[in-house]
ROTIKE-55944 format. One record per residue: residue number from 1; residue in three letters; x, y, z of N, C-alpha, C, O in turn. Coordinates in steps of 0.05 Angstrom, whole numbers, padded with zeros to 5 digits. Atoms other than C-alpha are relative to their C-alpha. Layout:
<sites>
+------+------+--------+--------+--------+--------+--------+--------+--------+--------+--------+--------+--------+--------+
! resi ! resn !     nu !     nv !     nw !    cau !    cav !    caw !     cu !     cv !     cw !     ou !     ov !     ow !
+------+------+--------+--------+--------+--------+--------+--------+--------+--------+--------+--------+--------+--------+
!  NUM !  ala !      X !      Y !      Z !      X !      Y !      Z !      X !      Y !      Z !      X !      Y !      Z !
...
+------+------+--------+--------+--------+--------+--------+--------+--------+--------+--------+--------+--------+--------+
</sites>
This chain:
<sites>
+------+------+--------+--------+--------+--------+--------+--------+--------+--------+--------+--------+--------+--------+
! resi ! resn !     nu !     nv !     nw !    cau !    cav !    caw !     cu !     cv !     cw !     ou !     ov !     ow !
+------+------+--------+--------+--------+--------+--------+--------+--------+--------+--------+--------+--------+--------+
!    1 !  met !  00000 ! -00029 !  00004 !  00141 !  00184 ! -00635 ! -00029 !  00010 !  00000 ! -00047 ! -00004 ! -00010 !
!    2 !  ala !  00027 ! -00012 ! -00001 !  00081 !  00230 ! -00624 ! -00010 !  00006 ! -00028 !  00005 !  00016 ! -00045 !
!    3 !  asn !  00011 ! -00004 !  00027 !  00035 !  00233 ! -00684 ! -00021 !  00022 ! -00002 ! -00020 !  00039 ! -00020 !
!    4 !  thr !  00022 ! -00020 !  00001 ! -00026 !  00276 ! -00668 !  00011 !  00026 !  00011 !  00030 !  00027 !  00027 !
!    5 !  pro ! -00009 ! -00026 ! -00010 ! -00019 !  00350 ! -00655 ! -00001 !  00002 !  00031 !  00016 !  00014 !  00043 !
!    6 !  gln !  00002 ! -00001 ! -00029 ! -00043 !  00340 ! -00584 !  00022 ! -00015 !  00013 !  00034 ! -00006 !  00033 !
!    7 !  ser ! -00022 !  00015 ! -00013 !  00008 !  00286 ! -00569 !  00027 !  00013 ! -00004 !  00045 !  00011 !  00013 !
!    8 !  lys ! -00025 ! -00015 !  00004 !  00063 !  00329 ! -00599 !  00002 !  00023 !  00020 !  00024 !  00027 !  00032 !
!    9 !  lys !  00001 ! -00021 ! -00020 !  00042 !  00386 ! -00554 !  00006 ! -00011 !  00028 !  00022 !  00001 !  00043 !
!   10 !  arg ! -00004 !  00012 ! -00026 !  00040 !  00340 ! -00493 !  00029 ! -00008 !  00003 !  00040 ! -00006 !  00025 !
!   11 !  ala ! -00028 !  00008 ! -00001 !  00110 !  00315 ! -00510 !  00017 !  00025 !  00006 !  00036 !  00024 !  00021 !
!   12 !  arg ! -00014 ! -00025 ! -00005 !  00135 !  00388 ! -00512 ! -00003 !  00009 !  00029 !  00016 !  00017 !  00042 !
!   13 !  gln !  00006 ! -00008 ! -00028 !  00101 !  00403 ! -00446 !  00014 ! -00017 !  00020 !  00025 ! -00007 !  00040 !
!   14 !  ala ! -00013 !  00019 ! -00018 !  00129 !  00341 ! -00413 !  00030 !  00006 !  00001 !  00042 !  00005 !  00023 !
!   15 !  glu ! -00028 ! -00006 !  00001 !  00199 !  00359 ! -00436 !  00006 !  00025 !  00017 !  00026 !  00026 !  00032 !
!   16 !  arg ! -00004 ! -00025 ! -00015 !  00193 !  00430 ! -00408 ! -00004 ! -00004 !  00030 !  00012 !  00005 !  00046 !
!   17 !  arg !  00006 !  00006 ! -00028 !  00162 !  00405 ! -00343 !  00023 ! -00016 !  00013 !  00030 ! -00012 !  00036 !
!   18 !  asn ! -00022 !  00016 ! -00010 !  00218 !  00354 ! -00336 !  00024 !  00017 !  00008 !  00037 !  00012 !  00028 !
!   19 !  asp ! -00023 ! -00018 ! -00006 !  00271 !  00409 ! -00339 ! -00006 !  00016 !  00025 !  00012 !  00019 !  00042 !
!   20 !  ile !  00008 ! -00015 ! -00024 !  00233 !  00450 ! -00287 !  00002 ! -00017 !  00025 !  00013 ! -00008 !  00045 !
!   21 !  asn ! -00001 !  00018 ! -00023 !  00225 !  00391 ! -00241 !  00028 ! -00008 !  00008 !  00035 ! -00011 !  00031 !
!   22 !  lys ! -00028 !  00008 ! -00004 !  00298 !  00371 ! -00249 !  00014 !  00023 !  00016 !  00029 !  00018 !  00034 !
!   23 !  ala ! -00013 ! -00023 ! -00013 !  00320 !  00441 ! -00229 ! -00010 !  00003 !  00029 !  00006 !  00009 !  00047 !
!   24 !  arg !  00011 ! -00002 ! -00027 !  00273 !  00442 ! -00169 !  00011 ! -00022 !  00019 !  00018 ! -00016 !  00042 !
!   25 !  arg ! -00011 !  00022 ! -00016 !  00297 !  00374 ! -00145 !  00029 !  00005 !  00007 !  00037 !  00000 !  00030 !
!   26 !  ser ! -00028 ! -00006 ! -00005 !  00369 !  00396 ! -00152 !  00002 !  00022 !  00021 !  00020 !  00020 !  00039 !
!   27 !  arg !  00000 ! -00022 ! -00020 !  00354 !  00460 ! -00112 ! -00006 ! -00011 !  00028 !  00007 ! -00003 !  00047 !
!   28 !  ile !  00007 !  00012 ! -00025 !  00322 !  00419 ! -00057 !  00024 ! -00016 !  00011 !  00030 ! -00014 !  00035 !
!   29 !  arg ! -00023 !  00016 ! -00009 !  00382 !  00372 ! -00054 !  00022 !  00018 !  00010 !  00036 !  00012 !  00029 !
!   30 !  thr ! -00020 ! -00019 ! -00008 !  00428 !  00433 ! -00049 ! -00006 !  00010 !  00028 !  00012 !  00012 !  00045 !
!   31 !  phe !  00008 ! -00010 ! -00027 !  00389 !  00460 !  00011 !  00005 ! -00022 !  00021 !  00015 ! -00016 !  00043 !
!   32 !  ile ! -00004 !  00022 ! -00019 !  00392 !  00391 !  00044 !  00030 ! -00004 !  00005 !  00038 ! -00008 !  00028 !
!   33 !  arg ! -00029 !  00003 ! -00003 !  00467 !  00386 !  00031 !  00011 !  00021 !  00018 !  00030 !  00015 !  00034 !
!   34 !  lys ! -00010 ! -00021 ! -00018 !  00478 !  00453 !  00065 ! -00005 ! -00006 !  00029 !  00011 !  00000 !  00046 !
!   35 !  val !  00006 !  00008 ! -00028 !  00443 !  00427 !  00127 !  00019 ! -00022 !  00009 !  00030 ! -00021 !  00031 !
!   36 !  glu ! -00018 !  00023 ! -00006 !  00484 !  00363 !  00125 !  00028 !  00010 !  00006 !  00041 !  00001 !  00025 !
!   37 !  glu ! -00027 ! -00011 ! -00003 !  00549 !  00403 !  00118 !  00002 !  00015 !  00027 !  00022 !  00013 !  00041 !
!   38 !  ala !  00000 ! -00015 ! -00026 !  00530 !  00448 !  00177 !  00001 ! -00019 !  00023 !  00014 ! -00014 !  00044 !
!   39 !  ile !  00001 !  00020 ! -00021 !  00515 !  00387 !  00219 !  00028 ! -00013 !  00003 !  00038 ! -00017 !  00025 !
!   40 !  ala ! -00026 !  00013 !  00000 !  00581 !  00355 !  00199 !  00022 !  00018 !  00012 !  00040 !  00008 !  00026 !
!   41 !  ser ! -00020 ! -00019 ! -00011 !  00620 !  00418 !  00217 ! -00004 !  00004 !  00030 !  00013 !  00015 !  00044 !
!   42 !  gly !  00006 ! -00003 ! -00029 !  00586 !  00418 !  00286 ! -00010 !  00028 !  00007 ! -00011 !  00035 !  00030 !
!   43 !  asp !  00010 ! -00027 ! -00005 !  00560 !  00489 !  00278 ! -00030 !  00000 !  00003 ! -00045 ! -00002 ! -00016 !
!   44 !  ser !  00029 !  00002 ! -00007 !  00493 !  00489 !  00313 ! -00017 !  00022 ! -00012 ! -00038 !  00018 ! -00023 !
!   45 !  asp !  00015 ! -00023 !  00010 !  00471 !  00559 !  00293 ! -00003 ! -00001 ! -00030 ! -00024 !  00004 ! -00041 !
!   46 !  ala !  00001 !  00002 !  00029 !  00489 !  00548 !  00220 ! -00019 ! -00022 ! -00009 ! -00033 ! -00020 ! -00029 !
!   47 !  ala !  00017 !  00023 !  00006 !  00453 !  00481 !  00220 ! -00030 !  00008 !  00003 ! -00046 !  00002 ! -00014 !
!   48 !  lys !  00027 ! -00009 ! -00004 !  00390 !  00513 !  00249 ! -00009 !  00019 ! -00023 ! -00031 !  00017 ! -00033 !
!   49 !  ala !  00006 ! -00019 !  00021 !  00392 !  00569 !  00198 ! -00004 ! -00014 ! -00027 ! -00022 ! -00008 ! -00042 !
!   50 !  ala !  00002 !  00015 !  00025 !  00403 !  00521 !  00140 ! -00025 ! -00017 !  00000 ! -00038 ! -00019 ! -00021 !
!   51 !  leu !  00025 !  00016 ! -00001 !  00345 !  00477 !  00164 ! -00024 !  00018 ! -00004 ! -00043 !  00011 ! -00018 !
!   52 !  gln !  00022 ! -00019 !  00004 !  00300 !  00538 !  00168 ! -00003 !  00008 ! -00029 ! -00026 !  00013 ! -00038 !
!   53 !  ala !  00001 ! -00007 !  00029 !  00318 !  00555 !  00096 ! -00009 ! -00024 ! -00016 ! -00023 ! -00020 ! -00037 !
!   54 !  ala !  00006 !  00024 !  00016 !  00310 !  00483 !  00072 ! -00029 ! -00009 !  00002 ! -00041 ! -00018 ! -00017 !
!   55 !  gln !  00027 !  00010 ! -00004 !  00242 !  00468 !  00102 ! -00021 !  00011 ! -00020 ! -00036 ! -00005 ! -00032 !
!   56 !  pro !  00020 ! -00010 !  00020 !  00200 !  00515 !  00058 !  00005 ! -00009 ! -00028 ! -00013 ! -00014 ! -00044 !
!   57 !  glu ! -00007 !  00009 !  00027 !  00238 !  00494 ! -00004 ! -00009 ! -00029 ! -00004 ! -00019 ! -00036 ! -00025 !
!   58 !  met !  00009 !  00028 !  00001 !  00224 !  00421 !  00011 ! -00031 ! -00002 ! -00001 ! -00042 ! -00018 ! -00017 !
!   59 !  ala !  00029 !  00000 !  00000 !  00151 !  00435 !  00025 ! -00011 !  00009 ! -00027 ! -00031 ! -00001 ! -00037 !
!   60 !  arg !  00008 ! -00009 !  00027 !  00146 !  00472 ! -00041 !  00003 ! -00022 ! -00020 ! -00013 ! -00024 ! -00039 !
!   61 !  gly ! -00004 !  00023 !  00017 !  00173 !  00410 ! -00075 ! -00024 ! -00018 !  00001 ! -00032 ! -00031 ! -00019 !
!   62 !  val !  00023 !  00017 ! -00003 !  00113 !  00373 ! -00047 ! -00024 !  00012 ! -00015 ! -00038 ! -00002 ! -00030 !
!   63 !  thr !  00023 ! -00013 !  00013 !  00062 !  00424 ! -00072 !  00002 !  00000 ! -00030 ! -00018 !  00000 ! -00044 !
!   64 !  lys ! -00005 !  00001 !  00029 !  00094 !  00423 ! -00141 !  00000 ! -00028 ! -00011 !  00002 ! -00032 ! -00035 !
!   65 !  gly !  00002 !  00027 !  00010 !  00090 !  00348 ! -00144 !  00027 ! -00013 ! -00006 !  00028 ! -00033 ! -00020 !
!   66 !  val ! -00026 !  00011 !  00006 !  00165 !  00337 ! -00148 !  00008 ! -00022 !  00020 !  00021 ! -00041 !  00012 !
!   67 !  met ! -00007 !  00020 ! -00020 !  00171 !  00298 ! -00083 ! -00026 ! -00007 !  00015 ! -00045 !  00008 !  00015 !
!   68 !  his !  00024 !  00010 ! -00015 !  00122 !  00257 ! -00041 ! -00001 !  00013 !  00027 !  00020 !  00018 !  00040 !
!   69 !  lys !  00004 ! -00013 ! -00026 !  00093 !  00288 !  00022 !  00014 ! -00015 !  00023 !  00028 ! -00003 !  00039 !
!   70 !  asn ! -00011 !  00016 ! -00022 !  00115 !  00231 !  00067 !  00031 !  00000 ! -00001 !  00044 !  00000 !  00020 !
!   71 !  thr ! -00029 !  00000 !  00003 !  00186 !  00231 !  00039 !  00011 !  00026 !  00012 !  00031 !  00025 !  00027 !
!   72 !  val ! -00010 ! -00026 ! -00010 !  00195 !  00305 !  00053 ! -00004 !  00002 !  00030 !  00013 !  00012 !  00045 !
!   73 !  ser !  00005 ! -00001 ! -00029 !  00163 !  00298 !  00122 !  00021 ! -00016 !  00015 !  00031 ! -00007 !  00036 !
!   74 !  arg ! -00020 !  00017 ! -00012 !  00211 !  00241 !  00139 !  00027 !  00014 !  00000 !  00041 !  00014 !  00020 !
!   75 !  lys ! -00026 ! -00013 !  00002 !  00272 !  00280 !  00114 !  00002 !  00024 !  00020 !  00022 !  00027 !  00033 !
!   76 !  ile !  00000 ! -00023 ! -00018 !  00253 !  00343 !  00153 !  00002 ! -00010 !  00029 !  00016 !  00002 !  00045 !
!   77 !  ser !  00000 !  00011 ! -00027 !  00240 !  00301 !  00216 !  00028 ! -00009 !  00008 !  00038 ! -00003 !  00029 !
!   78 !  arg ! -00026 !  00011 ! -00006 !  00307 !  00266 !  00212 !  00021 !  00022 !  00002 !  00038 !  00022 !  00020 !
!   79 !  leu ! -00019 ! -00022 ! -00001 !  00346 !  00330 !  00197 ! -00005 !  00016 !  00026 !  00015 !  00024 !  00039 !
!   80 !  ser !  00006 ! -00015 ! -00024 !  00310 !  00366 !  00254 !  00011 ! -00014 !  00025 !  00022 ! -00001 !  00043 !
!   81 !  ala ! -00010 !  00016 ! -00023 !  00328 !  00310 !  00303 !  00030 !  00003 !  00002 !  00041 !  00006 !  00024 !
!   82 !  arg ! -00029 ! -00002 !  00000 !  00401 !  00314 !  00282 !  00009 !  00028 !  00008 !  00029 !  00031 !  00023 !
!   83 !  val ! -00007 ! -00027 ! -00008 !  00403 !  00390 !  00289 ! -00005 !  00004 !  00029 !  00011 !  00017 !  00043 !
!   84 !  lys !  00007 ! -00002 ! -00029 !  00369 !  00385 !  00357 !  00022 ! -00014 !  00017 !  00030 ! -00004 !  00038 !
!   85 !  ala ! -00020 !  00014 ! -00014 !  00420 !  00333 !  00379 !  00026 !  00015 !  00001 !  00042 !  00013 !  00020 !
!   86 !  leu ! -00025 ! -00016 !  00002 !  00476 !  00379 !  00357 !  00000 !  00022 !  00021 !  00022 !  00029 !  00031 !
!   87 !  ala !  00002 ! -00022 ! -00019 !  00451 !  00434 !  00402 !  00006 ! -00009 !  00029 !  00015 !  00007 !  00045 !
!   88 !  asn ! -00004 !  00010 ! -00027 !  00456 !  00390 !  00464 !  00029 ! -00007 !  00006 !  00036 ! -00016 !  00028 !
+------+------+--------+--------+--------+--------+--------+--------+--------+--------+--------+--------+--------+--------+
</sites>
């Protein structure tokens, strides 16, 4: 358990940050799921729109330190390839 005032404050901050990060991660997953569902349904236009909405959200996750840059880059690349293949 935290003993010093500083460590108590850091514990409070970490708890608050954890909740914020959890919400952001969940939001990103939701955007990714929408792209996946659009791809599964075979709707090219909906998949493109969902991907356009998901990309900035995923990039924001990187800047906020919730996800790693390479992870997001890989996910965007793979989703983009699948959406592009759907259009053909």
